[in-house]
mmCIF file as Biopython writes it, N, C-alpha, C and O atoms, coordinates in Angstrom:
data_model
#
loop_
_atom_site.group_PDB
_atom_site.id
_atom_site.type_symbol
_atom_site.label_atom_id
_atom_site.label_alt_id
_atom_site.label_comp_id
_atom_site.label_asym_id
_atom_site.label_entity_id
_atom_site.label_seq_id
_atom_site.pdbx_PDB_ins_code
_atom_site.Cartn_x
_atom_site.Cartn_y
_atom_site.Cartn_z
_atom_site.occupancy
_atom_site.B_iso_or_equiv
_atom_site.auth_seq_id
_atom_site.auth_asym_id
_atom_site.pdbx_PDB_model_num
ATOM 1   N N  . UNK A ? 1  ? -12.600 34.186 19.373 1.0 0.0 1  A 1 
ATOM 2   C CA . UNK A ? 1  ? -11.628 32.493 19.939 1.0 0.0 1  A 1 
ATOM 3   C C  . UNK A ? 1  ? -11.470 32.211 18.228 1.0 0.0 1  A 1 
ATOM 4   O O  . UNK A ? 1  ? -12.442 32.237 17.473 1.0 0.0 1  A 1 
ATOM 5   N N  . UNK A ? 2  ? -10.100 31.947 17.791 1.0 0.0 2  A 1 
ATOM 6   C CA . UNK A ? 2  ? -10.153 31.387 16.302 1.0 0.0 2  A 1 
ATOM 7   C C  . UNK A ? 2  ? -10.475 29.585 16.897 1.0 0.0 2  A 1 
ATOM 8   O O  . UNK A ? 2  ? -10.421 29.188 18.061 1.0 0.0 2  A 1 
ATOM 9   N N  . UNK A ? 3  ? -10.732 28.953 15.916 1.0 0.0 3  A 1 
ATOM 10  C CA . UNK A ? 3  ? -11.267 27.621 15.521 1.0 0.0 3  A 1 
ATOM 11  C C  . UNK A ? 3  ? -10.367 26.531 16.608 1.0 0.0 3  A 1 
ATOM 12  O O  . UNK A ? 3  ? -10.685 25.729 17.485 1.0 0.0 3  A 1 
ATOM 13  N N  . UNK A ? 4  ? -9.005  27.040 15.960 1.0 0.0 4  A 1 
ATOM 14  C CA . UNK A ? 4  ? -7.945  25.595 16.971 1.0 0.0 4  A 1 
ATOM 15  C C  . UNK A ? 4  ? -8.578  25.835 18.612 1.0 0.0 4  A 1 
ATOM 16  O O  . UNK A ? 4  ? -9.079  24.993 19.358 1.0 0.0 4  A 1 
ATOM 17  N N  . UNK A ? 5  ? -8.353  27.258 18.837 1.0 0.0 5  A 1 
ATOM 18  C CA . UNK A ? 5  ? -8.715  27.448 20.378 1.0 0.0 5  A 1 
ATOM 19  C C  . UNK A ? 5  ? -9.986  26.977 20.660 1.0 0.0 5  A 1 
ATOM 20  O O  . UNK A ? 5  ? -10.100 26.310 21.689 1.0 0.0 5  A 1 
ATOM 21  N N  . UNK A ? 6  ? -10.964 27.173 19.983 1.0 0.0 6  A 1 
ATOM 22  C CA . UNK A ? 6  ? -12.356 26.415 20.236 1.0 0.0 6  A 1 
ATOM 23  C C  . UNK A ? 6  ? -12.076 25.043 20.453 1.0 0.0 6  A 1 
ATOM 24  O O  . UNK A ? 6  ? -11.920 24.725 21.632 1.0 0.0 6  A 1 
ATOM 25  N N  . UNK A ? 7  ? -11.958 24.019 19.463 1.0 0.0 7  A 1 
ATOM 26  C CA . UNK A ? 7  ? -11.458 22.831 19.420 1.0 0.0 7  A 1 
ATOM 27  C C  . UNK A ? 7  ? -10.639 22.555 20.925 1.0 0.0 7  A 1 
ATOM 28  O O  . UNK A ? 7  ? -11.126 21.685 21.647 1.0 0.0 7  A 1 
ATOM 29  N N  . UNK A ? 8  ? -9.705  23.107 21.288 1.0 0.0 8  A 1 
ATOM 30  C CA . UNK A ? 8  ? -9.137  23.165 22.223 1.0 0.0 8  A 1 
ATOM 31  C C  . UNK A ? 8  ? -9.734  22.888 23.610 1.0 0.0 8  A 1 
ATOM 32  O O  . UNK A ? 8  ? -9.620  22.043 24.498 1.0 0.0 8  A 1 
ATOM 33  N N  . UNK A ? 9  ? -10.340 23.870 23.395 1.0 0.0 9  A 1 
ATOM 34  C CA . UNK A ? 9  ? -11.627 24.060 25.010 1.0 0.0 9  A 1 
ATOM 35  C C  . UNK A ? 9  ? -12.290 22.630 24.824 1.0 0.0 9  A 1 
ATOM 36  O O  . UNK A ? 9  ? -12.180 21.678 25.596 1.0 0.0 9  A 1 
ATOM 37  N N  . UNK A ? 10 ? -12.978 22.681 23.675 1.0 0.0 10 A 1 
ATOM 38  C CA . UNK A ? 10 ? -13.929 21.472 23.708 1.0 0.0 10 A 1 
ATOM 39  C C  . UNK A ? 10 ? -13.048 20.286 23.904 1.0 0.0 10 A 1 
ATOM 40  O O  . UNK A ? 10 ? -13.754 19.378 24.344 1.0 0.0 10 A 1 
ATOM 41  N N  . UNK A ? 11 ? -12.068 19.980 23.797 1.0 0.0 11 A 1 
ATOM 42  C CA . UNK A ? 11 ? -11.445 18.720 23.956 1.0 0.0 11 A 1 
ATOM 43  C C  . UNK A ? 11 ? -11.188 18.824 25.569 1.0 0.0 11 A 1 
ATOM 44  O O  . UNK A ? 11 ? -11.817 17.967 26.190 1.0 0.0 11 A 1 
ATOM 45  N N  . UNK A ? 12 ? -10.275 19.828 26.490 1.0 0.0 12 A 1 
ATOM 46  C CA . UNK A ? 12 ? -10.127 19.679 27.666 1.0 0.0 12 A 1 
ATOM 47  C C  . UNK A ? 12 ? -11.607 19.513 28.324 1.0 0.0 12 A 1 
ATOM 48  O O  . UNK A ? 12 ? -11.907 18.684 29.184 1.0 0.0 12 A 1 
ATOM 49  N N  . UNK A ? 13 ? -12.250 20.241 27.880 1.0 0.0 13 A 1 
ATOM 50  C CA . UNK A ? 13 ? -13.754 20.038 28.644 1.0 0.0 13 A 1 
ATOM 51  C C  . UNK A ? 13 ? -14.168 18.533 28.757 1.0 0.0 13 A 1 
ATOM 52  O O  . UNK A ? 13 ? -14.348 18.000 29.851 1.0 0.0 13 A 1 
ATOM 53  N N  . UNK A ? 14 ? -14.320 17.830 27.474 1.0 0.0 14 A 1 
ATOM 54  C CA . UNK A ? 14 ? -14.497 16.622 27.474 1.0 0.0 14 A 1 
ATOM 55  C C  . UNK A ? 14 ? -13.756 15.249 28.210 1.0 0.0 14 A 1 
ATOM 56  O O  . UNK A ? 14 ? -14.221 14.110 28.245 1.0 0.0 14 A 1 
ATOM 57  N N  . UNK A ? 15 ? -12.238 15.811 28.878 1.0 0.0 15 A 1 
ATOM 58  C CA . UNK A ? 15 ? -11.120 14.935 29.257 1.0 0.0 15 A 1 
ATOM 59  C C  . UNK A ? 15 ? -11.681 15.679 30.554 1.0 0.0 15 A 1 
ATOM 60  O O  . UNK A ? 15 ? -11.572 14.858 31.465 1.0 0.0 15 A 1 
ATOM 61  N N  . UNK A ? 16 ? -12.190 16.768 31.011 1.0 0.0 16 A 1 
ATOM 62  C CA . UNK A ? 16 ? -12.250 16.927 32.375 1.0 0.0 16 A 1 
ATOM 63  C C  . UNK A ? 16 ? -13.541 16.019 32.853 1.0 0.0 16 A 1 
ATOM 64  O O  . UNK A ? 16 ? -13.342 15.144 33.695 1.0 0.0 16 A 1 
ATOM 65  N N  . UNK A ? 17 ? -14.876 16.225 32.315 1.0 0.0 17 A 1 
ATOM 66  C CA . UNK A ? 17 ? -15.599 15.540 32.339 1.0 0.0 17 A 1 
ATOM 67  C C  . UNK A ? 17 ? -15.451 13.732 32.461 1.0 0.0 17 A 1 
ATOM 68  O O  . UNK A ? 17 ? -16.134 12.963 33.136 1.0 0.0 17 A 1 
ATOM 69  N N  . UNK A ? 18 ? -14.590 13.510 31.772 1.0 0.0 18 A 1 
ATOM 70  C CA . UNK A ? 18 ? -14.584 11.850 31.705 1.0 0.0 18 A 1 
ATOM 71  C C  . UNK A ? 18 ? -13.537 11.208 32.585 1.0 0.0 18 A 1 
ATOM 72  O O  . UNK A ? 18 ? -13.218 10.020 32.618 1.0 0.0 18 A 1 
ATOM 73  N N  . UNK A ? 19 ? -12.987 12.381 33.408 1.0 0.0 19 A 1 
ATOM 74  C CA . UNK A ? 19 ? -11.901 11.844 34.503 1.0 0.0 19 A 1 
ATOM 75  C C  . UNK A ? 19 ? -12.664 11.620 35.421 1.0 0.0 19 A 1 
ATOM 76  O O  . UNK A ? 19 ? -12.287 10.650 36.079 1.0 0.0 19 A 1 
ATOM 77  N N  . UNK A ? 20 ? -13.684 12.127 35.820 1.0 0.0 20 A 1 
ATOM 78  C CA . UNK A ? 20 ? -14.756 11.689 36.839 1.0 0.0 20 A 1 
ATOM 79  C C  . UNK A ? 20 ? -15.456 10.870 36.988 1.0 0.0 20 A 1 
ATOM 80  O O  . UNK A ? 20 ? -15.973 10.645 38.082 1.0 0.0 20 A 1 
ATOM 81  N N  . UNK A ? 21 ? -15.778 9.867  35.449 1.0 0.0 21 A 1 
ATOM 82  C CA . UNK A ? 21 ? -16.694 8.916  35.916 1.0 0.0 21 A 1 
ATOM 83  C C  . UNK A ? 21 ? -15.326 7.985  35.695 1.0 0.0 21 A 1 
ATOM 84  O O  . UNK A ? 21 ? -15.873 6.887  35.789 1.0 0.0 21 A 1 
ATOM 85  N N  . UNK A ? 22 ? -14.161 7.731  35.505 1.0 0.0 22 A 1 
ATOM 86  C CA . UNK A ? 22 ? -13.384 6.345  35.957 1.0 0.0 22 A 1 
ATOM 87  C C  . UNK A ? 22 ? -13.125 6.474  37.236 1.0 0.0 22 A 1 
ATOM 88  O O  . UNK A ? 22 ? -12.731 7.430  37.904 1.0 0.0 22 A 1 
ATOM 89  N N  . UNK A ? 23 ? -13.475 5.075  37.565 1.0 0.0 23 A 1 
ATOM 90  C CA . UNK A ? 23 ? -12.773 4.658  39.068 1.0 0.0 23 A 1 
ATOM 91  C C  . UNK A ? 23 ? -12.004 2.984  39.097 1.0 0.0 23 A 1 
ATOM 92  O O  . UNK A ? 23 ? -11.973 2.097  38.244 1.0 0.0 23 A 1 
ATOM 93  N N  . UNK A ? 24 ? -11.597 3.049  40.108 1.0 0.0 24 A 1 
ATOM 94  C CA . UNK A ? 24 ? -11.233 1.315  39.897 1.0 0.0 24 A 1 
ATOM 95  C C  . UNK A ? 24 ? -11.984 0.670  40.764 1.0 0.0 24 A 1 
ATOM 96  O O  . UNK A ? 24 ? -12.283 1.316  41.768 1.0 0.0 24 A 1 
ATOM 97  N N  . UNK A ? 25 ? -12.377 -0.400 40.684 1.0 0.0 25 A 1 
ATOM 98  C CA . UNK A ? 25 ? -13.199 -1.572 41.094 1.0 0.0 25 A 1 
ATOM 99  C C  . UNK A ? 25 ? -12.418 -1.369 42.520 1.0 0.0 25 A 1 
ATOM 100 O O  . UNK A ? 25 ? -11.215 -1.108 42.542 1.0 0.0 25 A 1 
ATOM 101 N N  . UNK A ? 26 ? -13.205 -1.512 43.710 1.0 0.0 26 A 1 
ATOM 102 C CA . UNK A ? 26 ? -12.108 -1.991 44.940 1.0 0.0 26 A 1 
ATOM 103 C C  . UNK A ? 26 ? -11.994 -2.963 45.073 1.0 0.0 26 A 1 
ATOM 104 O O  . UNK A ? 26 ? -12.810 -3.665 44.475 1.0 0.0 26 A 1 
ATOM 105 N N  . UNK A ? 27 ? -11.119 -3.544 45.775 1.0 0.0 27 A 1 
ATOM 106 C CA . UNK A ? 27 ? -10.745 -5.151 45.806 1.0 0.0 27 A 1 
ATOM 107 C C  . UNK A ? 27 ? -11.461 -5.853 46.746 1.0 0.0 27 A 1 
ATOM 108 O O  . UNK A ? 27 ? -12.557 -5.389 47.060 1.0 0.0 27 A 1 
ATOM 109 N N  . UNK A ? 28 ? -11.114 -6.791 47.224 1.0 0.0 28 A 1 
ATOM 110 C CA . UNK A ? 28 ? -12.159 -7.791 47.882 1.0 0.0 28 A 1 
ATOM 111 C C  . UNK A ? 28 ? -12.224 -7.535 49.096 1.0 0.0 28 A 1 
ATOM 112 O O  . UNK A ? 28 ? -13.223 -7.734 49.788 1.0 0.0 28 A 1 
ATOM 113 N N  . UNK A ? 29 ? -10.994 -6.991 49.542 1.0 0.0 29 A 1 
ATOM 114 C CA . UNK A ? 29 ? -10.696 -6.835 51.185 1.0 0.0 29 A 1 
ATOM 115 C C  . UNK A ? 29 ? -11.474 -5.604 51.576 1.0 0.0 29 A 1 
ATOM 116 O O  . UNK A ? 29 ? -12.058 -5.476 52.652 1.0 0.0 29 A 1 
ATOM 117 N N  . UNK A ? 30 ? -11.432 -4.702 50.601 1.0 0.0 30 A 1 
ATOM 118 C CA . UNK A ? 30 ? -12.335 -3.487 50.889 1.0 0.0 30 A 1 
ATOM 119 C C  . UNK A ? 30 ? -14.042 -3.784 50.617 1.0 0.0 30 A 1 
ATOM 120 O O  . UNK A ? 30 ? -14.958 -3.220 51.214 1.0 0.0 30 A 1 
ATOM 121 N N  . UNK A ? 31 ? -14.131 -4.499 49.885 1.0 0.0 31 A 1 
ATOM 122 C CA . UNK A ? 31 ? -15.661 -5.287 49.697 1.0 0.0 31 A 1 
ATOM 123 C C  . UNK A ? 31 ? -16.014 -5.718 50.774 1.0 0.0 31 A 1 
ATOM 124 O O  . UNK A ? 31 ? -17.076 -5.414 51.316 1.0 0.0 31 A 1 
ATOM 125 N N  . UNK A ? 32 ? -15.035 -6.609 51.300 1.0 0.0 32 A 1 
ATOM 126 C CA . UNK A ? 32 ? -15.572 -7.640 52.514 1.0 0.0 32 A 1 
ATOM 127 C C  . UNK A ? 32 ? -16.067 -6.846 53.803 1.0 0.0 32 A 1 
ATOM 128 O O  . UNK A ? 32 ? -16.918 -7.247 54.598 1.0 0.0 32 A 1 
ATOM 129 N N  . UNK A ? 33 ? -15.226 -5.397 53.868 1.0 0.0 33 A 1 
ATOM 130 C CA . UNK A ? 33 ? -15.350 -4.780 55.140 1.0 0.0 33 A 1 
ATOM 131 C C  . UNK A ? 33 ? -16.302 -3.900 55.072 1.0 0.0 33 A 1 
ATOM 132 O O  . UNK A ? 33 ? -16.471 -3.095 55.988 1.0 0.0 33 A 1 
ATOM 133 N N  . UNK A ? 34 ? -17.003 -3.918 54.068 1.0 0.0 34 A 1 
ATOM 134 C CA . UNK A ? 34 ? -18.590 -3.156 53.719 1.0 0.0 34 A 1 
ATOM 135 C C  . UNK A ? 34 ? -19.728 -3.752 54.058 1.0 0.0 34 A 1 
ATOM 136 O O  . UNK A ? 34 ? -20.115 -4.752 53.454 1.0 0.0 34 A 1 
ATOM 137 N N  . UNK A ? 35 ? -20.326 -3.275 54.949 1.0 0.0 35 A 1 
ATOM 138 C CA . UNK A ? 35 ? -21.587 -4.461 55.843 1.0 0.0 35 A 1 
ATOM 139 C C  . UNK A ? 35 ? -22.777 -3.503 55.806 1.0 0.0 35 A 1 
ATOM 140 O O  . UNK A ? 35 ? -23.902 -4.000 55.864 1.0 0.0 35 A 1 
ATOM 141 N N  . UNK A ? 36 ? -22.631 -2.084 55.709 1.0 0.0 36 A 1 
ATOM 142 C CA . UNK A ? 36 ? -23.920 -1.064 55.868 1.0 0.0 36 A 1 
ATOM 143 C C  . UNK A ? 36 ? -23.765 0.002  55.004 1.0 0.0 36 A 1 
ATOM 144 O O  . UNK A ? 36 ? -22.809 -0.184 54.251 1.0 0.0 36 A 1 
ATOM 145 N N  . UNK A ? 37 ? -24.386 1.132  54.810 1.0 0.0 37 A 1 
ATOM 146 C CA . UNK A ? 37 ? -24.212 2.196  54.056 1.0 0.0 37 A 1 
ATOM 147 C C  . UNK A ? 37 ? -23.673 2.818  54.322 1.0 0.0 37 A 1 
ATOM 148 O O  . UNK A ? 37 ? -23.251 3.605  53.474 1.0 0.0 37 A 1 
ATOM 149 N N  . UNK A ? 38 ? -23.182 2.977  55.984 1.0 0.0 38 A 1 
ATOM 150 C CA . UNK A ? 38 ? -22.112 4.027  56.408 1.0 0.0 38 A 1 
ATOM 151 C C  . UNK A ? 38 ? -20.843 3.219  55.965 1.0 0.0 38 A 1 
ATOM 152 O O  . UNK A ? 38 ? -20.176 3.803  55.110 1.0 0.0 38 A 1 
ATOM 153 N N  . UNK A ? 39 ? -20.463 2.237  56.289 1.0 0.0 39 A 1 
ATOM 154 C CA . UNK A ? 39 ? -19.204 1.573  55.834 1.0 0.0 39 A 1 
ATOM 155 C C  . UNK A ? 39 ? -19.044 1.896  54.354 1.0 0.0 39 A 1 
ATOM 156 O O  . UNK A ? 39 ? -18.087 2.616  54.070 1.0 0.0 39 A 1 
ATOM 157 N N  . UNK A ? 40 ? -19.992 1.392  53.166 1.0 0.0 40 A 1 
ATOM 158 C CA . UNK A ? 40 ? -19.897 2.213  51.781 1.0 0.0 40 A 1 
ATOM 159 C C  . UNK A ? 40 ? -19.669 3.254  51.295 1.0 0.0 40 A 1 
ATOM 160 O O  . UNK A ? 40 ? -18.949 3.555  50.343 1.0 0.0 40 A 1 
ATOM 161 N N  . UNK A ? 41 ? -20.525 4.065  52.200 1.0 0.0 41 A 1 
ATOM 162 C CA . UNK A ? 41 ? -19.745 5.525  51.724 1.0 0.0 41 A 1 
ATOM 163 C C  . UNK A ? 41 ? -18.556 6.349  52.343 1.0 0.0 41 A 1 
ATOM 164 O O  . UNK A ? 41 ? -18.046 7.423  52.022 1.0 0.0 41 A 1 
ATOM 165 N N  . UNK A ? 42 ? -18.300 5.425  53.372 1.0 0.0 42 A 1 
ATOM 166 C CA . UNK A ? 42 ? -17.178 5.928  54.038 1.0 0.0 42 A 1 
ATOM 167 C C  . UNK A ? 42 ? -15.921 5.339  52.810 1.0 0.0 42 A 1 
ATOM 168 O O  . UNK A ? 42 ? -15.035 6.030  52.306 1.0 0.0 42 A 1 
ATOM 169 N N  . UNK A ? 43 ? -16.135 4.207  52.616 1.0 0.0 43 A 1 
ATOM 170 C CA . UNK A ? 43 ? -15.035 3.633  51.443 1.0 0.0 43 A 1 
ATOM 171 C C  . UNK A ? 43 ? -15.019 4.278  50.604 1.0 0.0 43 A 1 
ATOM 172 O O  . UNK A ? 43 ? -14.044 4.071  49.881 1.0 0.0 43 A 1 
ATOM 173 N N  . UNK A ? 44 ? -15.997 5.435  50.115 1.0 0.0 44 A 1 
ATOM 174 C CA . UNK A ? 44 ? -16.053 6.133  49.004 1.0 0.0 44 A 1 
ATOM 175 C C  . UNK A ? 44 ? -16.785 5.582  47.628 1.0 0.0 44 A 1 
ATOM 176 O O  . UNK A ? 44 ? -16.646 6.277  46.622 1.0 0.0 44 A 1 
ATOM 177 N N  . UNK A ? 45 ? -17.463 4.514  47.550 1.0 0.0 45 A 1 
ATOM 178 C CA . UNK A ? 45 ? -18.241 4.289  47.179 1.0 0.0 45 A 1 
ATOM 179 C C  . UNK A ? 45 ? -19.368 5.508  46.737 1.0 0.0 45 A 1 
ATOM 180 O O  . UNK A ? 45 ? -19.695 6.545  47.315 1.0 0.0 45 A 1 
ATOM 181 N N  . UNK A ? 46 ? -19.919 4.736  45.109 1.0 0.0 46 A 1 
ATOM 182 C CA . UNK A ? 46 ? -21.143 6.309  44.639 1.0 0.0 46 A 1 
ATOM 183 C C  . UNK A ? 46 ? -22.319 5.780  45.826 1.0 0.0 46 A 1 
ATOM 184 O O  . UNK A ? 46 ? -22.575 4.730  46.415 1.0 0.0 46 A 1 
ATOM 185 N N  . UNK A ? 47 ? -22.905 7.333  45.777 1.0 0.0 47 A 1 
ATOM 186 C CA . UNK A ? 47 ? -23.900 7.434  46.451 1.0 0.0 47 A 1 
ATOM 187 C C  . UNK A ? 47 ? -24.826 7.798  45.869 1.0 0.0 47 A 1 
ATOM 188 O O  . UNK A ? 47 ? -24.753 8.928  45.386 1.0 0.0 47 A 1 
ATOM 189 N N  . UNK A ? 48 ? -26.466 6.758  45.608 1.0 0.0 48 A 1 
ATOM 190 C CA . UNK A ? 48 ? -27.265 7.401  44.545 1.0 0.0 48 A 1 
ATOM 191 C C  . UNK A ? 48 ? -28.366 8.466  45.276 1.0 0.0 48 A 1 
ATOM 192 O O  . UNK A ? 48 ? -28.733 8.213  46.424 1.0 0.0 48 A 1 
ATOM 193 N N  . UNK A ? 49 ? -28.878 9.668  44.570 1.0 0.0 49 A 1 
ATOM 194 C CA . UNK A ? 49 ? -29.296 10.223 44.931 1.0 0.0 49 A 1 
ATOM 195 C C  . UNK A ? 49 ? -31.154 9.776  45.204 1.0 0.0 49 A 1 
ATOM 196 O O  . UNK A ? 49 ? -32.085 10.014 44.435 1.0 0.0 49 A 1 
ATOM 197 N N  . UNK A ? 50 ? -31.180 9.373  45.986 1.0 0.0 50 A 1 
ATOM 198 C CA . UNK A ? 50 ? -32.485 8.398  46.422 1.0 0.0 50 A 1 
ATOM 199 C C  . UNK A ? 50 ? -33.066 8.414  47.540 1.0 0.0 50 A 1 
ATOM 200 O O  . UNK A ? 50 ? -32.246 8.122  48.410 1.0 0.0 50 A 1 
ATOM 201 N N  . UNK A ? 51 ? -34.679 8.727  48.211 1.0 0.0 51 A 1 
ATOM 202 C CA . UNK A ? 51 ? -34.718 8.472  49.277 1.0 0.0 51 A 1 
ATOM 203 C C  . UNK A ? 51 ? -35.152 7.259  49.902 1.0 0.0 51 A 1 
ATOM 204 O O  . UNK A ? 51 ? -36.116 6.771  49.312 1.0 0.0 51 A 1 
ATOM 205 N N  . UNK A ? 52 ? -34.745 6.574  50.949 1.0 0.0 52 A 1 
ATOM 206 C CA . UNK A ? 52 ? -33.318 7.171  51.363 1.0 0.0 52 A 1 
ATOM 207 C C  . UNK A ? 52 ? -32.431 7.055  50.419 1.0 0.0 52 A 1 
ATOM 208 O O  . UNK A ? 52 ? -32.824 6.754  49.292 1.0 0.0 52 A 1 
ATOM 209 N N  . UNK A ? 53 ? -31.344 7.220  50.616 1.0 0.0 53 A 1 
ATOM 210 C CA . UNK A ? 53 ? -29.950 7.291  50.095 1.0 0.0 53 A 1 
ATOM 211 C C  . UNK A ? 53 ? -29.245 6.071  49.814 1.0 0.0 53 A 1 
ATOM 212 O O  . UNK A ? 53 ? -29.753 5.171  50.483 1.0 0.0 53 A 1 
ATOM 213 N N  . UNK A ? 54 ? -28.294 5.656  49.111 1.0 0.0 54 A 1 
ATOM 214 C CA . UNK A ? 54 ? -28.403 4.389  48.630 1.0 0.0 54 A 1 
ATOM 215 C C  . UNK A ? 54 ? -26.751 4.596  48.344 1.0 0.0 54 A 1 
ATOM 216 O O  . UNK A ? 54 ? -26.172 5.593  47.913 1.0 0.0 54 A 1 
ATOM 217 N N  . UNK A ? 55 ? -26.174 3.201  48.769 1.0 0.0 55 A 1 
ATOM 218 C CA . UNK A ? 55 ? -24.537 2.900  48.413 1.0 0.0 55 A 1 
ATOM 219 C C  . UNK A ? 55 ? -24.300 1.810  47.435 1.0 0.0 55 A 1 
ATOM 220 O O  . UNK A ? 55 ? -24.853 0.733  47.657 1.0 0.0 55 A 1 
ATOM 221 N N  . UNK A ? 56 ? -23.564 1.940  46.397 1.0 0.0 56 A 1 
ATOM 222 C CA . UNK A ? 56 ? -23.433 0.339  45.574 1.0 0.0 56 A 1 
ATOM 223 C C  . UNK A ? 56 ? -22.032 0.320  46.027 1.0 0.0 56 A 1 
ATOM 224 O O  . UNK A ? 56 ? -21.287 1.276  46.243 1.0 0.0 56 A 1 
ATOM 225 N N  . UNK A ? 57 ? -21.766 -1.202 46.152 1.0 0.0 57 A 1 
ATOM 226 C CA . UNK A ? 57 ? -20.115 -1.374 46.327 1.0 0.0 57 A 1 
ATOM 227 C C  . UNK A ? 57 ? -20.139 -2.990 45.982 1.0 0.0 57 A 1 
ATOM 228 O O  . UNK A ? 57 ? -21.009 -3.639 46.563 1.0 0.0 57 A 1 
ATOM 229 N N  . UNK A ? 58 ? -19.352 -3.611 45.185 1.0 0.0 58 A 1 
ATOM 230 C CA . UNK A ? 58 ? -18.742 -4.944 44.701 1.0 0.0 58 A 1 
ATOM 231 C C  . UNK A ? 58 ? -20.454 -5.522 44.387 1.0 0.0 58 A 1 
ATOM 232 O O  . UNK A ? 58 ? -20.723 -6.663 44.761 1.0 0.0 58 A 1 
ATOM 233 N N  . UNK A ? 59 ? -21.317 -4.856 43.843 1.0 0.0 59 A 1 
ATOM 234 C CA . UNK A ? 59 ? -22.601 -5.715 43.331 1.0 0.0 59 A 1 
ATOM 235 C C  . UNK A ? 59 ? -23.665 -5.828 44.351 1.0 0.0 59 A 1 
ATOM 236 O O  . UNK A ? 59 ? -24.669 -6.505 44.135 1.0 0.0 59 A 1 
ATOM 237 N N  . UNK A ? 60 ? -23.447 -5.087 45.623 1.0 0.0 60 A 1 
ATOM 238 C CA . UNK A ? 60 ? -24.727 -4.731 46.017 1.0 0.0 60 A 1 
ATOM 239 C C  . UNK A ? 60 ? -24.735 -3.111 46.361 1.0 0.0 60 A 1 
ATOM 240 O O  . UNK A ? 60 ? -24.078 -2.087 46.171 1.0 0.0 60 A 1 
ATOM 241 N N  . UNK A ? 61 ? -26.171 -3.689 47.125 1.0 0.0 61 A 1 
ATOM 242 C CA . UNK A ? 61 ? -26.474 -1.993 47.215 1.0 0.0 61 A 1 
ATOM 243 C C  . UNK A ? 61 ? -26.874 -1.974 48.571 1.0 0.0 61 A 1 
ATOM 244 O O  . UNK A ? 61 ? -27.290 -3.019 49.072 1.0 0.0 61 A 1 
ATOM 245 N N  . UNK A ? 62 ? -26.797 -0.765 49.344 1.0 0.0 62 A 1 
ATOM 246 C CA . UNK A ? 62 ? -26.828 -0.835 50.768 1.0 0.0 62 A 1 
ATOM 247 C C  . UNK A ? 62 ? -27.944 0.524  51.076 1.0 0.0 62 A 1 
ATOM 248 O O  . UNK A ? 62 ? -27.712 1.606  50.538 1.0 0.0 62 A 1 
ATOM 249 N N  . UNK A ? 63 ? -28.883 0.383  51.781 1.0 0.0 63 A 1 
ATOM 250 C CA . UNK A ? 63 ? -29.833 1.508  52.017 1.0 0.0 63 A 1 
ATOM 251 C C  . UNK A ? 63 ? -29.791 2.321  53.279 1.0 0.0 63 A 1 
ATOM 252 O O  . UNK A ? 63 ? -30.146 1.689  54.274 1.0 0.0 63 A 1 
ATOM 253 N N  . UNK A ? 64 ? -29.366 3.847  53.520 1.0 0.0 64 A 1 
ATOM 254 C CA . UNK A ? 64 ? -29.198 4.034  54.448 1.0 0.0 64 A 1 
ATOM 255 C C  . UNK A ? 64 ? -30.440 4.196  55.071 1.0 0.0 64 A 1 
ATOM 256 O O  . UNK A ? 64 ? -31.466 4.600  54.523 1.0 0.0 64 A 1 
ATOM 257 N N  . UNK A ? 65 ? -30.249 3.730  56.718 1.0 0.0 65 A 1 
ATOM 258 C CA . UNK A ? 65 ? -31.344 3.795  57.549 1.0 0.0 65 A 1 
ATOM 259 C C  . UNK A ? 65 ? -31.275 4.999  58.227 1.0 0.0 65 A 1 
ATOM 260 O O  . UNK A ? 65 ? -30.337 5.696  58.614 1.0 0.0 65 A 1 
ATOM 261 N N  . UNK A ? 66 ? -32.582 5.093  58.287 1.0 0.0 66 A 1 
ATOM 262 C CA . UNK A ? 66 ? -33.033 6.764  58.673 1.0 0.0 66 A 1 
ATOM 263 C C  . UNK A ? 66 ? -34.030 6.301  59.810 1.0 0.0 66 A 1 
ATOM 264 O O  . UNK A ? 66 ? -34.663 7.138  60.455 1.0 0.0 66 A 1 
#
């Protein structure tokens, strides 16, 4: 693999890894409809790998009820 191909491969990997980190903030109406862990998760917000799991939306954290 020559130097240019290696640089192109590294650049593509960086772009693909970064694409998963970019998200749009939820609209205020989306945040208003979130009242618990289930509605937070259903809205596609990030789920924290904790026990119990937690979901963050609009500056609030919702804990899964077990």
